[in-house]
C-alpha positions as protocol buffer text, in pm:
chain_id: "A"
residue {
  index: 1
  type: MET
  ca { x: 20 y: 10 z: -45 }
}
residue {
  index: 2
  type: ASP
  ca { x: 131 y: 345 z: -33 }
}
residue {
  index: 3
  type: ILE
  ca { x: 124 y: 609 z: 184 }
}
residue {
  index: 4
  type: VAL
  ca { x: -194 y: 734 z: 131 }
}
residue {
  index: 5
  type: ASP
  ca { x: -359 y: 424 z: 109 }
}
residue {
  index: 6
  type: THR
  ca { x: -153 y: 322 z: 431 }
}
residue {
  index: 7
  type: ALA
  ca { x: -284 y: 654 z: 585 }
}
residue {
  index: 8
  type: ILE
  ca { x: -612 y: 550 z: 525 }
}
residue {
  index: 9
  type: ASP
  ca { x: -626 y: 186 z: 651 }
}
residue {
  index: 10
  type: ASN
  ca { x: -505 y: 325 z: 956 }
}
residue {
  index: 11
  type: GLY
  ca { x: -818 y: 480 z: 1091 }
}
residue {
  index: 12
  type: SER
  ca { x: -580 y: 812 z: 1226 }
}
residue {
  index: 13
  type: PHE
  ca { x: -587 y: 1038 z: 981 }
}
residue {
  index: 14
  type: THR
  ca { x: -945 y: 1122 z: 814 }
}
residue {
  index: 15
  type: THR
  ca { x: -877 y: 1480 z: 813 }
}
residue {
  index: 16
  type: LEU
  ca { x: -525 y: 1460 z: 662 }
}
residue {
  index: 17
  type: VAL
  ca { x: -628 y: 1196 z: 391 }
}
residue {
  index: 18
  type: THR
  ca { x: -951 y: 1457 z: 368 }
}
residue {
  index: 19
  type: ALA
  ca { x: -686 y: 1760 z: 319 }
}
residue {
  index: 20
  type: ILE
  ca { x: -485 y: 1577 z: 109 }
}
residue {
  index: 21
  type: GLN
  ca { x: -763 y: 1502 z: -108 }
}
residue {
  index: 22
  type: ALA
  ca { x: -911 y: 1870 z: -105 }
}
residue {
  index: 23
  type: ALA
  ca { x: -502 y: 2029 z: -183 }
}
residue {
  index: 24
  type: GLY
  ca { x: -514 y: 1746 z: -514 }
}
residue {
  index: 25
  type: LEU
  ca { x: -222 y: 1611 z: -380 }
}
residue {
  index: 26
  type: VAL
  ca { x: -351 y: 1198 z: -320 }
}
residue {
  index: 27
  type: GLU
  ca { x: -191 y: 1135 z: -720 }
}
residue {
  index: 28
  type: THR
  ca { x: 96 y: 1269 z: -575 }
}
residue {
  index: 29
  type: LEU
  ca { x: 139 y: 1086 z: -285 }
}
residue {
  index: 30
  type: LYS
  ca { x: 23 y: 762 z: -429 }
}
residue {
  index: 31
  type: GLY
  ca { x: 338 y: 849 z: -718 }
}
residue {
  index: 32
  type: GLU
  ca { x: 706 y: 684 z: -717 }
}
residue {
  index: 33
  type: GLY
  ca { x: 819 y: 851 z: -388 }
}
residue {
  index: 34
  type: PRO
  ca { x: 992 y: 804 z: -199 }
}
residue {
  index: 35
  type: PHE
  ca { x: 882 y: 1048 z: 47 }
}
residue {
  index: 36
  type: THR
  ca { x: 817 y: 1088 z: 384 }
}
residue {
  index: 37
  type: VAL
  ca { x: 559 y: 1236 z: 545 }
}
residue {
  index: 38
  type: PHE
  ca { x: 527 y: 1375 z: 925 }
}
residue {
  index: 39
  type: ALA
  ca { x: 198 y: 1275 z: 939 }
}
residue {
  index: 40
  type: PRO
  ca { x: -37 y: 1480 z: 1161 }
}
residue {
  index: 41
  type: THR
  ca { x: -337 y: 1274 z: 1361 }
}
residue {
  index: 42
  type: ASP
  ca { x: -679 y: 1336 z: 1363 }
}
residue {
  index: 43
  type: ALA
  ca { x: -616 y: 1471 z: 1797 }
}
residue {
  index: 44
  type: ALA
  ca { x: -352 y: 1649 z: 1611 }
}
residue {
  index: 45
  type: PHE
  ca { x: -537 y: 1874 z: 1370 }
}
residue {
  index: 46
  type: ALA
  ca { x: -841 y: 1889 z: 1631 }
}
residue {
  index: 47
  type: LYS
  ca { x: -536 y: 2094 z: 1833 }
}
residue {
  index: 48
  type: VAL
  ca { x: -616 y: 2375 z: 1521 }
}
residue {
  index: 49
  type: PRO
  ca { x: -867 y: 2634 z: 1536 }
}
residue {
  index: 50
  type: ALA
  ca { x: -1127 y: 2528 z: 1351 }
}
residue {
  index: 51
  type: ASP
  ca { x: -1226 y: 2874 z: 1161 }
}
residue {
  index: 52
  type: THR
  ca { x: -778 y: 2828 z: 1071 }
}
residue {
  index: 53
  type: LEU
  ca { x: -836 y: 2457 z: 1005 }
}
residue {
  index: 54
  type: SER
  ca { x: -1199 y: 2554 z: 780 }
}
residue {
  index: 55
  type: ALA
  ca { x: -1041 y: 2831 z: 588 }
}
residue {
  index: 56
  type: LEU
  ca { x: -767 y: 2629 z: 480 }
}
residue {
  index: 57
  type: LEU
  ca { x: -958 y: 2350 z: 349 }
}
residue {
  index: 58
  type: ALA
  ca { x: -1161 y: 2582 z: 147 }
}
residue {
  index: 59
  type: ASP
  ca { x: -753 y: 2760 z: 21 }
}
residue {
  index: 60
  type: LYS
  ca { x: -604 y: 2495 z: -210 }
}
residue {
  index: 61
  type: ALA
  ca { x: -283 y: 2690 z: -277 }
}
residue {
  index: 62
  type: ALA
  ca { x: -193 y: 2770 z: 114 }
}
residue {
  index: 63
  type: LEU
  ca { x: -333 y: 2416 z: 201 }
}
residue {
  index: 64
  type: ALA
  ca { x: -88 y: 2244 z: -87 }
}
residue {
  index: 65
  type: GLY
  ca { x: 143 y: 2463 z: 121 }
}
residue {
  index: 66
  type: VAL
  ca { x: 95 y: 2351 z: 495 }
}
residue {
  index: 67
  type: LEU
  ca { x: 62 y: 1934 z: 375 }
}
residue {
  index: 68
  type: THR
  ca { x: 390 y: 1964 z: 180 }
}
residue {
  index: 69
  type: TYR
  ca { x: 547 y: 2143 z: 450 }
}
residue {
  index: 70
  type: HIS
  ca { x: 460 y: 1787 z: 663 }
}
residue {
  index: 71
  type: VAL
  ca { x: 645 y: 1605 z: 283 }
}
residue {
  index: 72
  type: VAL
  ca { x: 1033 y: 1538 z: 318 }
}
residue {
  index: 73
  type: ALA
  ca { x: 1200 y: 1382 z: -68 }
}
residue {
  index: 74
  type: GLY
  ca { x: 1354 y: 1010 z: -27 }
}
residue {
  index: 75
  type: ALA
  ca { x: 1235 y: 771 z: 236 }
}
residue {
  index: 76
  type: VAL
  ca { x: 1468 y: 835 z: 612 }
}
residue {
  index: 77
  type: MET
  ca { x: 1350 y: 567 z: 850 }
}
residue {
  index: 78
  type: SER
  ca { x: 1361 y: 751 z: 1187 }
}
residue {
  index: 79
  type: GLY
  ca { x: 1774 y: 615 z: 1275 }
}
residue {
  index: 80
  type: ASP
  ca { x: 1886 y: 851 z: 1015 }
}
residue {
  index: 81
  type: VAL
  ca { x: 1596 y: 1081 z: 1118 }
}
residue {
  index: 82
  type: VAL
  ca { x: 1792 y: 1124 z: 1540 }
}
residue {
  index: 83
  type: LYS
  ca { x: 2063 y: 1243 z: 1322 }
}
residue {
  index: 84
  type: LEU
  ca { x: 1976 y: 1585 z: 1144 }
}
residue {
  index: 85
  type: GLU
  ca { x: 1928 y: 1926 z: 1297 }
}
residue {
  index: 86
  type: SER
  ca { x: 1644 y: 1970 z: 1001 }
}
residue {
  index: 87
  type: ALA
  ca { x: 1498 y: 1854 z: 686 }
}
residue {
  index: 88
  type: ALA
  ca { x: 1401 y: 1997 z: 334 }
}
residue {
  index: 89
  type: THR
  ca { x: 1074 y: 1961 z: 289 }
}
residue {
  index: 90
  type: VAL
  ca { x: 882 y: 1956 z: -68 }
}
residue {
  index: 91
  type: ASN
  ca { x: 720 y: 2338 z: 11 }
}
residue {
  index: 92
  type: GLY
  ca { x: 1105 y: 2409 z: 6 }
}
residue {
  index: 93
  type: GLN
  ca { x: 1104 y: 2561 z: 346 }
}
residue {
  index: 94
  type: SER
  ca { x: 1280 y: 2273 z: 639 }
}
residue {
  index: 95
  type: VAL
  ca { x: 1144 y: 2192 z: 980 }
}
residue {
  index: 96
  type: ALA
  ca { x: 1365 y: 2197 z: 1254 }
}
residue {
  index: 97
  type: ILE
  ca { x: 1468 y: 1845 z: 1380 }
}
residue {
  index: 98
  type: LYS
  ca { x: 1592 y: 1825 z: 1780 }
}
residue {
  index: 99
  type: VAL
  ca { x: 1618 y: 1577 z: 1952 }
}
residue {
  index: 100
  type: VAL
  ca { x: 1490 y: 1616 z: 2307 }
}
residue {
  index: 101
  type: ASP
  ca { x: 1500 y: 1363 z: 2676 }
}
residue {
  index: 102
  type: GLY
  ca { x: 1518 y: 1111 z: 2432 }
}
residue {
  index: 103
  type: LYS
  ca { x: 1201 y: 1250 z: 2235 }
}
residue {
  index: 104
  type: VAL
  ca { x: 1199 y: 1333 z: 1825 }
}
residue {
  index: 105
  type: PHE
  ca { x: 1055 y: 1716 z: 1777 }
}
residue {
  index: 106
  type: VAL
  ca { x: 983 y: 1807 z: 1415 }
}
residue {
  index: 107
  type: ASP
  ca { x: 930 y: 2184 z: 1491 }
}
residue {
  index: 108
  type: ASP
  ca { x: 709 y: 2197 z: 1757 }
}
residue {
  index: 109
  type: ALA
  ca { x: 543 y: 1842 z: 1691 }
}
residue {
  index: 110
  type: GLU
  ca { x: 661 y: 1565 z: 1915 }
}
residue {
  index: 111
  type: VAL
  ca { x: 743 y: 1238 z: 1649 }
}
residue {
  index: 112
  type: THR
  ca { x: 447 y: 948 z: 1872 }
}
residue {
  index: 113
  type: THR
  ca { x: 520 y: 657 z: 1627 }
}
residue {
  index: 114
  type: VAL
  ca { x: 802 y: 593 z: 1369 }
}
residue {
  index: 115
  type: ASP
  ca { x: 868 y: 375 z: 1066 }
}
residue {
  index: 116
  type: VAL
  ca { x: 527 y: 343 z: 895 }
}
residue {
  index: 117
  type: THR
  ca { x: 637 y: 186 z: 583 }
}
residue {
  index: 118
  type: ALA
  ca { x: 446 y: 213 z: 273 }
}
residue {
  index: 119
  type: SER
  ca { x: 529 y: 97 z: -116 }
}
residue {
  index: 120
  type: ASN
  ca { x: 635 y: 413 z: -137 }
}
residue {
  index: 121
  type: GLY
  ca { x: 832 y: 574 z: 137 }
}
residue {
  index: 122
  type: VAL
  ca { x: 761 y: 569 z: 519 }
}
residue {
  index: 123
  type: ILE
  ca { x: 519 y: 788 z: 729 }
}
residue {
  index: 124
  type: HIS
  ca { x: 604 y: 917 z: 1108 }
}
residue {
  index: 125
  type: VAL
  ca { x: 347 y: 1000 z: 1310 }
}
residue {
  index: 126
  type: ILE
  ca { x: 369 y: 1380 z: 1468 }
}
residue {
  index: 127
  type: ASP
  ca { x: 82 y: 1497 z: 1748 }
}
residue {
  index: 128
  type: SER
  ca { x: 69 y: 1848 z: 1613 }
}
residue {
  index: 129
  type: VAL
  ca { x: 9 y: 2018 z: 1255 }
}
residue {
  index: 130
  type: ILE
  ca { x: 351 y: 2193 z: 1199 }
}
residue {
  index: 131
  type: LEU
  ca { x: 315 y: 2514 z: 1001 }
}
residue {
  index: 132
  type: PRO
  ca { x: 540 y: 2679 z: 732 }
}
residue {
  index: 133
  type: LYS
  ca { x: 671 y: 3010 z: 837 }
}
């Protein structure tokens, strides 16, 4: 299963999948890749104010910018992520990566599950939606 199908099958990413569909990124994330996706759960999206989320879902370009900020080209497994201080995202900006007390953070989001493999990459689950500058 590719990244999109893996996210759908997991059941914890319905908001993310809806956002991917609204942004027109399904075909891309079903593509050859490989991709590394820092995937916010439904609980992570629930932290975003409802009006902010509604505005994002209505603005395809802004939504695509936020979503591609969660994607890094290549399959970067957790053992390699922890060696990085930053990673260039598909949207052109970089995310900060740090390890604090044995926990890995991407910007201010904690990585809660690592190395969910898909046919075209890997998903690392995060507890917050990260936003580009």
